N, C-alpha and C positions, 0 to 999 in steps of 0.2 A: 504500817511501816514506822510512823513517827513514834508510836508507843514503844518501839523496840530500839531506842537509841537516839532518836532525833531530838533536837532541841525545840524550844517554842518559837514563836514568831520573832523575827529579827529585822533590824533596820536594813534597808536596801539602798545603800549609796551606789553610785556607778561602780562598775567592776570591770577590770581588764585582766583577762587571763592570757598569759603568753604560752601558747600551745606547742610551738615547735620553732626550731632555728634551722637556717640553711644559708650557705654562702651563695650569693648571687652577684656576679661580676666582681669577685674578690672582696666583697663586703658582706659582713654578717647581716642577715635579714631575719625578722621575727614575725611569726604569724600571731596576730593579736585577735582576741575575741572581746567585743564590748557588749555588756548587758546593762540595762538601766531599769529602775523602778521594779526590780524583781521579775521582769518579764522573761518568759521562756524563750522568746525570739532573741536572736543575737545578730550582730554585724561583725564581719570579718575584715581584717586589714593586713596587708603585707607592708611592713615598715622597715626601712634600712636604719642601721645604727646612726648614720649621719642625720636622718630625719628626727630620731629620738634626741640626738644631741642638740639639734636646732630648737626643738620644743623645750628642752631643759633650759636653754638660754633665755627663751621668751618667758617661761614661767618664773625664772629667777629674777629677771628684770622687772616683771610686773609685781612680784612679791615684795621687792625692795621698796616699792612706793606705798605699800600698805602697812597698817599697824596690826599688832597681834589681836586687837579687838574687832577687826573687820569680820563681820559675820557672813557666812556663805561664800567666802573668797579664800584663795590659796595664799597663805602668808608664810609658809615654810616649805622649802623644796629640798629633799634629801640629796645626798651626793649620787651622781650618776657615774658608774664605772668608766674609766678611760678606754678608748678603743684599743690601745696597746694590750690591755689585759685580755680583751676578746680575741685579738689576733693570736696570742699565745695559747689560749684555750682552744681555738679552732685547730691550730697546728697539732696540739696534743690529741684532740678528738679524732683526727684523721688516722692516728695510729692506734686507735682503740680505747682511749681513755675517755669513755662516755660521761664520766662524772663531771667533767669540765663543762660540757654542754648543759647539764642539769643545773650547775651552779649559775650559769648565765640566766637561765629561766628563773631561778629562785631570787637572784639579785634584782633583776628587772621587775619581777612580780612585786617584790617588797617595795621597790621604788614607786610603782604605780599605785599600790595600796596606800602608801603614805600621802601621795598627792591627792588621790580621789576621795579619801575619807573626809577631806576638808570642805567638800562641796556637795550640794544636794543632787545636782545633775550636771552633765557635760555642758549644757546650755548656760550654766552659771559662769563659765570661764571662756572668753572669746578665743584664746589660743588653743585650748583643748577642743572647742567646737570646730575650729578650722582644721585641726589635726585629724579629727575623726569625721570630717565631712565626706559623704559619699560622692563619687564621680557621677555627674548628671550628663544628659545628652548634650546640653549646651557647652559643658566643659570639653567634651570630646570634639565637638565641632571646632573649637578654638585651639586645639592642640597642634603643635608643629609635628613634622614627620617623626622626629626622634621621640617626642613626648608620647605620640600615639603608639609607637613600637614598644616603648617601655610599659605603657598601660596594658597592652595586649599580653606582653611577656609576663608581667607581674600577675595578671589574672590567671594565666596558665600555671604559673608556679604555685599560686595559692590553692588552685584546684587540686594539684598534685599532692600538696602537703596535707590537705584535708582528707583526700582519699587514703593516703598512707596512715593517717591517724585513725580513721574509722574502719579500715579494712578488716573484715571478719568479726567486728565487735557487735554489730546490730543483729544478733541472732540468739535464740534460746540456748543453742549449743554453747555459745560463748559464756553464758552466765550460769550454765548448769553446774551443779556441784555444791560444795560446802563453803560458807563464808562467815567469818567472824566479824562482828560489828567492832570497828576500831575503838579502842579504849574500854571495851567490855569483854566479858566471856560469853556473851550471847552468840548462838550459832544459827544461821539461816541455812536451809538446804533448798535448792531450787532443782526440781526434777525436770526431766526432758520435756514434759508436757507444760511446764511453767508453774505447776503446783508448788507452793512454798510453805515450808514448815519452820517454825521457830523452836529451837531446842527440842526437836522431835515431835512437835504438836502442830497440826495444821490450824492456822488462825483464820480460816475462812477465805472465800473467794476474793474479798477486798484486798488481800495480801498476795494473791497469785500474780505471776508475772506474764506479760504477753507482749508480742511484737506486732506493731501496726504501722500503717503508712500515714504520714502527714505531710502534705505539700511536696509529695514526691520523695520524701526521706523516711527511712525506717526509724522507728522509735521503740524503745523498751520501756515499759511503764507498768503500773498497777492501777486498779480502779480508784484508789484513794487520791490519785493525782501525782504521786511521786514518779519520777522518770530518771533513767540513767543518763548522766552527762557523758555521752560517748567521746567527746573531745578530750575529756580529762580522766577517762577510765582506761585500764589496761587489762590484760588477761589475769593479772594478779591482784588488781585493786579496782573496785567499782564504786563510783561516786553517784549517790542518789540526790536529786535536788527537787525542791518544791518551793515556789515563790513565797517569800515571807517566813521561811524556816531555815534553820541551820542545816547544812548538808549532812548526810549520813554516808559514812565510808565503810564499805565491806572489804575485808582482806581475805584472800583465798586461804582456806585451811586444808591441810593434807587430809585426804579422805579417811585413812586409817585412824588418824588422831581424832578427827571429828566424830567418827562413828563410835569409837570407844568412849568418848566423853558423853555422847548422847545416850549410849547404852547404860552407863552408870547413872546418869540423871534420871532416865526412865525407871530404872530399878528402884532408886530412892523414892520416886514419886509413887510407885506401886505399893511399896511398903507403907508409906505414910497414908495412902488411900485406905489400905486394909485396917490401919489403926484408927481411921476416921479423922485423921488430922487435917487432911486437905481433900478438896473435891476437884477431880480432874474434869475439865470441860472439853 
């Protein structure tokens, strides 16, 4: 998989992906996924805009006390959009202007990337560590009635959002078809069986795709270790990940267009083979 469009090893600072948005109690909420150290495992959080705004204030106050030469610390905090802008975007999204919701995701993702690239891990910053701290049993025991109700409600909302994201994606049927590697002309074809061909040639079982179960969740992967990031994939775009490597993105290609391109490519290969110019493996 990596030989067909993937980059080499890459640094792995903490990463936060904003997967989805939803109004909860008349306030915009965001489903966040935190990954660290290039790990395949991830932690999920439901955060309200008010919580993000509070974090922004804490980071900004702490950064003001540091110098630009402070290593492994956040010294620069980008601008966080005001809630008024989100309110307008939510209102427009309710009448079908979905691009506004996407802009929210892109804006906040860029904000988190700018913050996190300055530190080696979440543990390096106490404010971020507290923001992304999981709820433990001792925390639940100390909750008031209202806090407990919010904890249960948020958990249900987060489960619903994850189910909506992943619905129908973890199957070979969802990935069957033709896919162009983003930024290239290379074409992968995934058959119903999971057999995968690159530009019309089967590259061996190491590149074939399979669905398996891990910790009760379905996973789409190939033997080389690459797996589909179901949270950030759609029926038109598939994102492959491997810890320590740059992501590979597949974009769905229309069947007739892909088949015609592969037909021409195979014809050229056959002619060159007859001339003894290339050897087809």
